[in-house]
C-alpha positions as CSV (number, residue, x, y, z in Angstrom):
1,X,36.9,-31.0,-4.1
2,X,35.4,-30.3,-0.7
3,X,33.5,-33.2,0.9
4,X,29.8,-32.9,1.2
5,X,28.3,-32.5,4.6
6,X,26.5,-35.6,5.8
7,X,22.8,-34.7,6.8
8,X,21.8,-36.7,9.9
9,X,18.3,-36.6,11.3
10,X,19.4,-34.5,14.4
11,X,21.2,-32.0,12.2
12,X,18.2,-31.8,9.8
13,X,15.9,-31.2,12.8
14,X,18.0,-28.3,14.1
15,X,18.3,-26.7,10.6
16,X,14.6,-26.7,10.0
17,X,13.8,-25.4,13.4
18,X,16.2,-22.5,12.8
19,X,14.6,-21.8,9.4
20,X,11.1,-21.9,11.0
21,X,12.2,-19.4,13.7
22,X,13.7,-17.0,11.1
23,X,10.6,-17.1,8.9
24,X,8.3,-16.5,12.0
25,X,10.6,-13.5,13.0
26,X,10.5,-11.9,9.6
27,X,6.7,-12.3,9.3
28,X,6.2,-10.8,12.8
29,X,8.5,-8.0,11.9
30,X,6.8,-6.9,8.7
31,X,3.1,-7.6,9.7
32,X,2.2,-7.3,13.4
33,X,5.2,-5.0,14.1
34,X,3.8,-2.3,11.8
35,X,0.6,-2.2,13.9
36,X,2.2,-2.6,17.3
37,X,4.6,0.3,16.7
38,X,1.9,2.6,15.3
39,X,1.7,6.0,17.1
40,X,0.8,9.4,15.8
41,X,3.6,11.6,14.7
42,X,3.1,14.8,12.6
43,X,-0.5,13.9,11.5
44,X,-1.4,16.7,9.0
45,X,-4.5,18.7,10.1
46,X,-5.8,22.2,9.3
47,X,-7.6,24.8,11.4
48,X,-9.8,27.2,9.4
49,X,-10.9,30.7,10.6
50,X,-13.0,33.3,8.8
51,X,-11.0,35.7,6.7
52,X,-13.1,38.7,7.8
53,X,-15.5,39.8,10.4
54,X,-15.3,41.1,14.0
55,X,-14.4,37.8,15.5
56,X,-11.8,36.7,12.9
57,X,-8.8,38.2,14.7
58,X,-9.6,36.6,18.0
59,X,-10.2,33.2,16.3
60,X,-7.0,33.5,14.4
61,X,-5.1,34.2,17.5
62,X,-6.7,31.2,19.2
63,X,-5.9,29.0,16.2
64,X,-2.3,30.2,16.2
65,X,-1.9,29.2,19.8
66,X,-3.4,25.8,18.9
67,X,-0.9,25.4,16.1
68,X,2.0,26.3,18.4
69,X,1.0,23.9,21.1
70,X,-0.1,21.1,18.9
71,X,2.8,18.9,20.0
72,X,4.6,16.4,17.9
73,X,1.5,14.3,17.2
74,X,-0.2,16.9,15.0
75,X,1.1,19.1,12.2
76,X,-1.3,22.0,12.4
77,X,-1.8,24.6,9.6
78,X,-4.0,27.7,9.9
79,X,-5.8,28.8,6.8
80,X,-9.1,30.0,5.4
81,X,-12.1,27.6,5.2
82,X,-11.8,27.4,1.3
83,X,-8.1,26.5,1.4
84,X,-8.8,23.9,4.2
85,X,-11.5,22.1,2.2
86,X,-9.2,22.1,-0.9
87,X,-6.4,20.4,1.1
88,X,-9.0,17.9,2.6
89,X,-10.2,17.0,-1.0
90,X,-6.6,16.5,-2.0
91,X,-5.9,14.4,1.0
92,X,-3.1,16.7,2.1
93,X,-4.7,16.9,5.5
94,X,-6.7,14.2,7.3
95,X,-9.1,16.6,9.0
96,X,-10.1,20.2,9.5
97,X,-11.1,22.1,12.7
98,X,-13.4,24.8,11.5
99,X,-13.8,27.8,13.8
100,X,-16.6,30.3,13.4
101,X,-18.9,32.6,15.3
102,X,-22.6,32.5,15.2
103,X,-24.6,35.2,17.0
104,X,-21.5,36.1,19.1
105,X,-21.0,32.4,20.2
106,X,-17.8,30.7,19.0
107,X,-18.4,27.4,17.3
108,X,-16.1,24.5,16.4
109,X,-16.8,21.8,13.8
110,X,-14.5,18.9,12.9
111,X,-14.7,18.3,9.2
112,X,-13.5,14.8,7.9
113,X,-13.7,13.1,4.5
114,X,-14.8,9.6,3.6
115,X,-12.1,9.6,0.8
116,X,-9.2,9.8,3.3
117,X,-7.6,6.7,4.8
118,X,-9.8,5.7,7.8
119,X,-6.9,5.3,10.1
120,X,-5.8,8.9,9.5
121,X,-9.4,10.1,9.7
122,X,-9.9,8.5,13.1
123,X,-6.8,10.0,14.6
124,X,-7.4,13.5,13.2
125,X,-11.1,13.4,14.4
126,X,-10.2,12.4,17.9
127,X,-7.3,14.9,18.2
128,X,-9.3,17.8,16.6
129,X,-12.4,17.1,18.8
130,X,-10.3,17.3,22.0
131,X,-8.6,20.5,20.7
132,X,-11.9,22.1,19.8
133,X,-13.3,21.3,23.2
134,X,-10.3,22.8,25.0
135,X,-10.3,25.9,22.8
136,X,-14.1,26.6,23.3
137,X,-13.6,26.1,27.1
138,X,-10.7,28.6,27.1
139,X,-12.7,31.2,25.2
140,X,-15.6,30.7,27.6
141,X,-13.3,31.3,30.6
142,X,-12.1,34.5,29.0
143,X,-15.7,35.7,28.5
144,X,-18.1,34.1,31.1
145,X,-21.1,35.5,29.1
146,X,-20.2,33.1,26.2
147,X,-21.2,29.5,26.8
148,X,-19.0,26.9,25.2
149,X,-21.0,24.7,22.9
150,X,-20.2,21.1,21.8
151,X,-17.9,20.3,19.0
152,X,-19.8,19.3,15.9
153,X,-18.6,16.7,13.3
154,X,-19.3,17.0,9.5
155,X,-18.2,14.4,6.9
156,X,-17.8,15.3,3.3
157,X,-17.9,12.6,0.7
158,X,-19.7,10.3,3.1
159,X,-19.0,6.5,2.6
160,X,-20.1,3.3,4.1
161,X,-18.1,0.7,6.0
162,X,-17.4,-1.2,2.7
163,X,-15.3,1.7,1.4
164,X,-12.9,1.1,4.2
165,X,-12.5,-2.6,3.5
166,X,-13.0,-3.1,-0.3
167,X,-10.0,-1.2,-1.7
168,X,-7.5,-3.3,0.3
169,X,-9.5,-6.5,-0.5
170,X,-9.4,-5.7,-4.2
171,X,-5.6,-5.2,-4.3
172,X,-5.0,-8.3,-2.1
173,X,-7.2,-10.5,-4.2
174,X,-5.6,-9.2,-7.4
175,X,-2.1,-10.0,-6.1
176,X,-3.1,-13.5,-4.8
177,X,-5.0,-14.5,-7.9
178,X,-2.1,-13.5,-10.2
179,X,0.4,-15.2,-8.0
180,X,-1.4,-18.5,-8.0
181,X,-1.8,-18.4,-11.7
182,X,1.8,-17.6,-12.4
183,X,3.1,-20.2,-9.9
184,X,0.8,-22.9,-11.4
185,X,2.1,-22.1,-14.9
186,X,5.7,-22.4,-13.6
187,X,5.1,-25.7,-11.9
188,X,3.2,-27.3,-14.7
189,X,5.7,-26.2,-17.3
190,X,8.5,-27.7,-15.3
191,X,6.7,-30.9,-14.7
192,X,5.7,-31.3,-18.4
193,X,9.1,-30.1,-19.7
194,X,7.5,-27.3,-21.6
195,X,9.7,-24.2,-22.0
196,X,7.7,-21.0,-21.5
197,X,8.8,-18.1,-23.5
198,X,7.8,-14.5,-23.4
199,X,4.7,-15.1,-25.5
200,X,3.4,-17.8,-23.2
201,X,4.0,-15.6,-20.1
202,X,2.3,-12.7,-21.7
203,X,-0.7,-14.8,-22.7
204,X,-1.0,-16.1,-19.2
205,X,-0.7,-12.6,-17.7
206,X,-3.4,-11.1,-20.0
207,X,-5.8,-14.0,-19.4
208,X,-5.3,-14.0,-15.7
209,X,-5.8,-10.2,-15.6
210,X,-9.2,-10.5,-17.5
211,X,-10.4,-13.3,-15.3
212,X,-9.3,-11.9,-12.0
213,X,-10.7,-8.4,-12.9
214,X,-14.0,-9.9,-13.7
215,X,-14.0,-11.9,-10.5
216,X,-13.2,-8.8,-8.5
217,X,-15.9,-6.7,-10.0
218,X,-18.4,-9.4,-9.4
219,X,-17.4,-9.6,-5.8
220,X,-17.6,-5.9,-5.3
221,X,-21.1,-5.8,-6.7
222,X,-22.0,-8.7,-4.4
223,X,-20.4,-7.0,-1.3
224,X,-22.0,-3.6,-1.7
225,X,-24.2,-2.9,-4.7
226,X,-24.0,0.9,-3.9
227,X,-20.4,1.2,-4.8
228,X,-19.7,2.7,-8.2
229,X,-18.4,0.3,-10.8
230,X,-17.8,2.6,-13.8
231,X,-15.1,2.3,-16.4
232,X,-12.7,4.2,-14.2
233,X,-13.0,1.6,-11.4
234,X,-12.9,-1.3,-13.8
235,X,-10.0,0.2,-15.8
236,X,-7.9,0.7,-12.6
237,X,-8.6,-2.8,-11.4
238,X,-7.6,-4.2,-14.8
239,X,-4.4,-2.2,-14.9
240,X,-3.5,-3.3,-11.4
241,X,-4.1,-7.0,-12.1
242,X,-2.2,-6.9,-15.4
243,X,0.7,-5.1,-13.7
244,X,0.8,-7.6,-10.9
245,X,0.6,-10.6,-13.3
246,X,3.4,-9.3,-15.4
247,X,5.8,-8.4,-12.6
248,X,5.2,-11.7,-10.9
249,X,5.5,-13.6,-14.2
250,X,8.8,-11.8,-14.8
251,X,10.3,-12.9,-11.5
252,X,9.0,-16.4,-11.9
253,X,10.5,-16.5,-15.4
254,X,13.9,-15.5,-14.0
255,X,14.0,-17.3,-10.6
256,X,11.6,-20.1,-11.2
257,X,9.3,-21.2,-8.4
258,X,11.8,-19.9,-5.9
259,X,10.5,-16.4,-6.5
260,X,7.5,-17.5,-4.3
261,X,9.8,-16.8,-1.3
262,X,9.7,-13.1,-2.2
263,X,6.2,-12.8,-3.7
264,X,4.4,-14.7,-1.0
265,X,5.4,-12.6,2.0
266,X,4.4,-9.4,0.1
267,X,0.8,-10.6,0.4
268,X,1.1,-10.7,4.1
269,X,2.7,-7.3,4.3
270,X,-0.1,-5.5,2.4
271,X,-2.9,-5.5,5.1
272,X,-0.5,-4.3,7.8
273,X,0.9,-1.4,5.9
274,X,-1.9,-0.3,3.5
275,X,-4.4,0.2,6.3
276,X,-2.1,2.8,7.9
277,X,-1.0,6.3,7.0
278,X,2.7,7.0,7.2
279,X,2.3,9.4,10.1
280,X,1.1,6.4,12.2
281,X,4.0,4.1,11.4
282,X,7.3,3.8,13.0
283,X,9.9,5.6,10.9
284,X,11.7,2.4,10.0
285,X,8.5,0.8,8.7
286,X,7.6,4.1,6.9
287,X,10.9,3.9,4.9
288,X,11.4,0.1,4.6
289,X,7.8,-0.9,3.8
290,X,5.2,1.8,3.3
291,X,7.3,4.0,0.9
292,X,7.5,1.3,-1.9
293,X,4.7,-1.3,-1.3
294,X,2.6,-1.4,-4.5
295,X,-0.6,-2.3,-2.7
296,X,-1.2,1.1,-1.3
297,X,-1.4,3.0,-4.6
298,X,-4.4,1.3,-6.2
299,X,-6.0,0.9,-2.7
300,X,-5.9,4.7,-2.1
301,X,-7.0,5.4,-5.7
302,X,-10.0,3.1,-5.4
303,X,-11.0,4.7,-2.1
304,X,-11.1,8.0,-3.9
305,X,-13.2,6.6,-6.7
306,X,-15.7,4.9,-4.4
307,X,-16.0,8.2,-2.5
308,X,-16.8,10.2,-5.6
309,X,-13.5,12.1,-5.8
310,X,-11.9,11.0,-9.1
311,X,-9.9,14.2,-9.3
312,X,-7.9,13.4,-6.2
313,X,-4.2,13.3,-6.9
314,X,-3.7,9.7,-5.7
315,X,-5.9,8.4,-8.6
316,X,-3.4,9.7,-11.3
317,X,-0.5,8.7,-9.1
318,X,-1.8,5.1,-8.9
319,X,-2.2,5.0,-12.8
320,X,1.4,6.1,-13.3
321,X,2.8,3.7,-10.6
322,X,0.9,0.7,-11.9
323,X,1.9,1.6,-15.5
324,X,5.5,1.6,-14.3
325,X,5.1,-1.8,-12.6
326,X,3.6,-3.1,-15.9
327,X,6.6,-1.9,-17.9
328,X,9.0,-3.4,-15.2
329,X,7.2,-6.7,-15.7
330,X,7.6,-6.6,-19.5
331,X,11.3,-5.9,-19.1
332,X,11.7,-8.8,-16.7
333,X,10.0,-11.1,-19.2
334,X,12.3,-9.9,-22.0
335,X,15.4,-10.9,-20.1
336,X,16.6,-14.3,-21.6
337,X,16.9,-17.1,-19.3
338,X,19.3,-20.0,-20.0
339,X,17.7,-23.4,-20.1
340,X,18.7,-26.3,-17.8
341,X,20.6,-27.9,-20.7
342,X,22.6,-24.8,-21.4
343,X,23.5,-24.5,-17.7
344,X,24.5,-28.2,-17.5
345,X,26.7,-27.7,-20.6
346,X,28.3,-24.6,-19.2
347,X,28.8,-26.3,-15.8
348,X,29.4,-30.0,-16.4
349,X,29.4,-32.5,-13.6
350,X,32.3,-32.5,-11.1
351,X,33.5,-29.2,-12.6
352,X,35.6,-31.2,-15.3
353,X,36.0,-29.4,-18.6
354,X,37.0,-31.4,-21.7
355,X,39.9,-29.7,-23.4
356,X,40.3,-32.5,-26.0
357,X,43.4,-34.5,-25.1
358,X,45.0,-36.6,-27.8
359,X,45.3,-40.2,-26.7
360,X,48.3,-40.8,-28.8
361,X,50.8,-38.3,-27.5
362,X,48.8,-36.9,-24.5
363,X,48.8,-33.4,-25.9
364,X,45.8,-31.2,-26.5
365,X,44.3,-31.6,-29.9
366,X,44.3,-28.6,-32.3
């Protein structure tokens, strides 16, 4: 049997310092690193031109040149105004540069949506405004009789500042509330010697979901009374909290309180990733974090509901994803976990197994 390593004060000090440095490095990597490495790359935007009229051909040619020279930061698609509005409502593009001619004067208007992620909207609006100004200036140089006007901005589904903050706040509070409830149940059960089965975990998850959902709805009404709080919003929040509570309860059921080492950092990852669109993230963060983090699905869906676009594809996607997380939590709760007594019986002290030796002849008993 290998001798145990003697823990001296100096050795303990070095080990804890290394652990602290590793934890700090991981937190910096998954939180601030996502923001520090953010740069536009293939941001989807659209340029709309009239489908008919005397100026349609000229505007279409100019839009094609803009799409060809958009660079790597923008992914430009030229289409009709109706198609561009549809893509903007579906959040397939973050902004539209609408080109038109009024009384022989070319005009450019940047159209954005309050239902789209604010980070993507800001980048698209800035880039399209600059592109529209350059395009109007070029058209004016070609025809000096045409004066280049300013680039206008139009917002569809207008929203207030709270719509940019509340969706993320709701998902973060839901995760944190369910995590505290599940961790407290695990600790108190261990201290009191109560063995929590699947029924107890389910009761805790359902009760936590109801209470946290009510708390969130009350806070949203307090923060901004103009935000809609219909059954679609309340139902999505309730589904999200129940899914979070079940998957956290399942991990705590299997790993015990040690599951906090995984569940806790996820709370720190959420704000750094959910506030960004994938086109603004470094490819490594886009694949390793943004692609799977559960926070972004209900956050984007709530943003659509608050903006009055319940038919946006991300609403149905969030329902399916949260339902999948809920089922995963149920499956984790259904996995049997051996009790401490069973583990001690399977692995006795010092690794010695009693094979039943007969004291008389020193042979194994039958």
